[in-house]
N, C-alpha and C positions, 0 to 999 in steps of 0.2 A: 357564524360571523355577523359581528354588529358594527354600522358606521363608527369611526373614532370620532368621539364629540368633545373630547376633551385635550386636543393637540392644536397649537396654536398654528395660522398659516404662515409658514416661513419660506424664506428662500431654498432652503432644505427639505422642508418636510409640510405637506405634500409636496413631491416633487412637481415640477412643470408640466403642465398636461393633466394633472390629477386635482379636482376637487375635494376629494376626500379619500380616507383610506380604510381599511377593516382592522379592528382587533381580533386576535387570532389567541386562543389559548389551547395548549396542545398539552395532555400527557403522555407521556411516553413508557413504554415499556420497564426502562431502565430505571424508574422512580422520578426522571426529571420532571417538572412542570416548566412548561415556557408559556411565555405571554409576549407576542410580537406585533408588531403594526405589517400590513399587508396591503399595496397596490395590485390592482388588477388589470391589466390594461384591456382596451375592450378589444384588441387582436387574439388576447388569450384569456376567455373568459373562464376556463377551466385551469385550475393550477394544483398539479401534484407538487407535495410538500418538498420532494427531492429535486424538483427543476428550480426553486427560487434562488435566489442571490441574497446573503445574508449581509449584514450590516449592524451596527450599533449606535444610537442616538448619542452623539456628543464624542464619538472616538472610541477609540479603545481604552480600557482600562488597566491597571496595574495587574488584577486579577486576570484580564485575558491574557497579558503578556505571561504570565507565569504558566497560565496553561497552555499556552502557544509552546513555551519552552518544553513541559513537559512532554506534550503531545508531538512534537518536532522530533524530539530524542528518539520517540517509539518508531516514528515512520522513517527516518534515518537510518534507524539500526534495522529494518525489513530491506529499506532500500540498497544498503550495504551488503546484507545478505544475499541479495537477488542478485547483484552484481557479481559477487562470490559464485554463485551456483552457476551463472550463464559461463563466465570464463571457465569453473572446472568443467561445464560440459563441453566447452569449445577444445578446450588440453585434452582431453578424453578421446574427443573423436578424431582429433590430428593423430594422437598416437595410435588408437586403434587401425587407422586407415595409413599409418606410416609416414603421415605428413608432417612438417614443423613449421609452416609458415602460417600466422594469423589470418593473413588476409585471403586464404581458402575459407575460414569460417567468419569471417569478420561481420558479412551480411546477413546470417543467419538469426532469427529470433529464437526467443526461447523454445515456441512450438515446434519451429522447424527443427533445432538442435535435438527435442526430444526424439522427435519421430529418427533423425538419423541414428541416434542412439539406440533407440528399439529396433532398427533394421541390424543392428551390429548384436545384438545380444542372441541372434540365432544360431550363431557358431557354438562348437561346444568346449572351447578351451578356457582356464581356470578364469581369467579375467572376465570374460564374458558373460559367464555364470554368473560371479558376483554381482556384475553391472546387473542382471536382469531382475535380482533382488533388490538393489539398489534403486531402480527405476520403480518398482512395485511398491517399495517404502514410500517413494514420495509421492507416488498418484494415491496410496491409502491415506498420507496426510494432508492433502491438497495444496502442495508445496507452491505450484503457479498461481492457484487462486488466491493463496494468501497474499503472495507479492503482489499480485494485480487489483486486489480489493484495497489495497493500501496506496500503490503508486499512480492508481488509473481513479482515484475516487475525489469528489470535492467534499474536502474535510470541513466541519463546523467549526470555528477556529474560536470560539467564544467562550469563556466561562458559565457556567450555568447551562448547557446544552448537554451536557454529557460526552459521551468519546461518539459522534456522529457524523455519516458520511454518506453521500450521494453516489450512486452508480449505476452507470449507463453501459446496457449490453446491446450489441448489435444484433442476438437474436431474440429478443424480448420486444413485443408489440406495445408495451407499456411507457409510460414516458421517463421512468427510472426506478431505483430501489432504494429506500432509505435503511442503511446500516448500522446498528446499533451495538458497539462492541465496550470494553473496557481497557483501561491502558494495560492492566494483568494479562490481557488477551491478546494484547498487540506486541508484550513482551516475548510470551508464547509463541506469536506467530515468527519473529526475530529469531528465538531459538532454534525454531524448527527448521527454518531455512539455512542457519549457519550448521545445522547439524545434517543435513541435507547436503550441503556444500561440502562438508567435511567427508561425507562418507563416497562421495564421488572424486574427491581429490584424493583419498586414500586408494581408490584403483588406480593410480597413476604409479602407485609405488615409489621405487629411484629411479625409475623410466622416463622421468621430466626432472629440469633442472629445480634446484631448491636453495634457498637462500636465508640464512638463520643469523638473527641478531645476538649481540654478545646476552647472555644471562646477566640479570640486575637482581640487586637487593629489593627487599621491600620499601626502601626509602628510592627505589630508583637509580641506585647508583650503579654501575657497570661493574661486574666482579673482573679481577683479574686474572 
């Protein structure tokens, strides 16, 4: 890194308390080249890329906003799919235990629900045998990790950075992890999560209430 010698000293940049900043050039594995200005506070002389706060001189551009729309649509789909998975796990756990009140499972996290369902698969009835296969499919396809990596990450939401996020783990001794993906990979994450939700939901059969909307034509009109 080298000091930025071509940036005027303004009230915006460098920020108060910094006499200068550094110019950083980064080539990412996804082919993106980034150039940004970086401050190094004396309290944190060593900085991992995953921990920085990201902004843009002059504010967001139209290109940034277009990128955000595309990115947020994918993250939103993953979040919705994750909610379907958690609700399907709760319904299934209640059914297997002969319960019906969501308050009995409302406070359980994804990991807790997964462990509870694992304990139910030990029995030998047909539904639980199918449950064993569905849980194994979810583990093989890393459904929990896909959800968490979308929901619990700090996303780089500016055009020109690629699809990049920072993630922090309790069991890692490093500052964080920078993760690079593509919009197509996020589409795949959502598809896998919805598929897992459907597989769990299918285990309910007709032993859980179901509501069906009227059929529609391609133009959105209801069929009589």
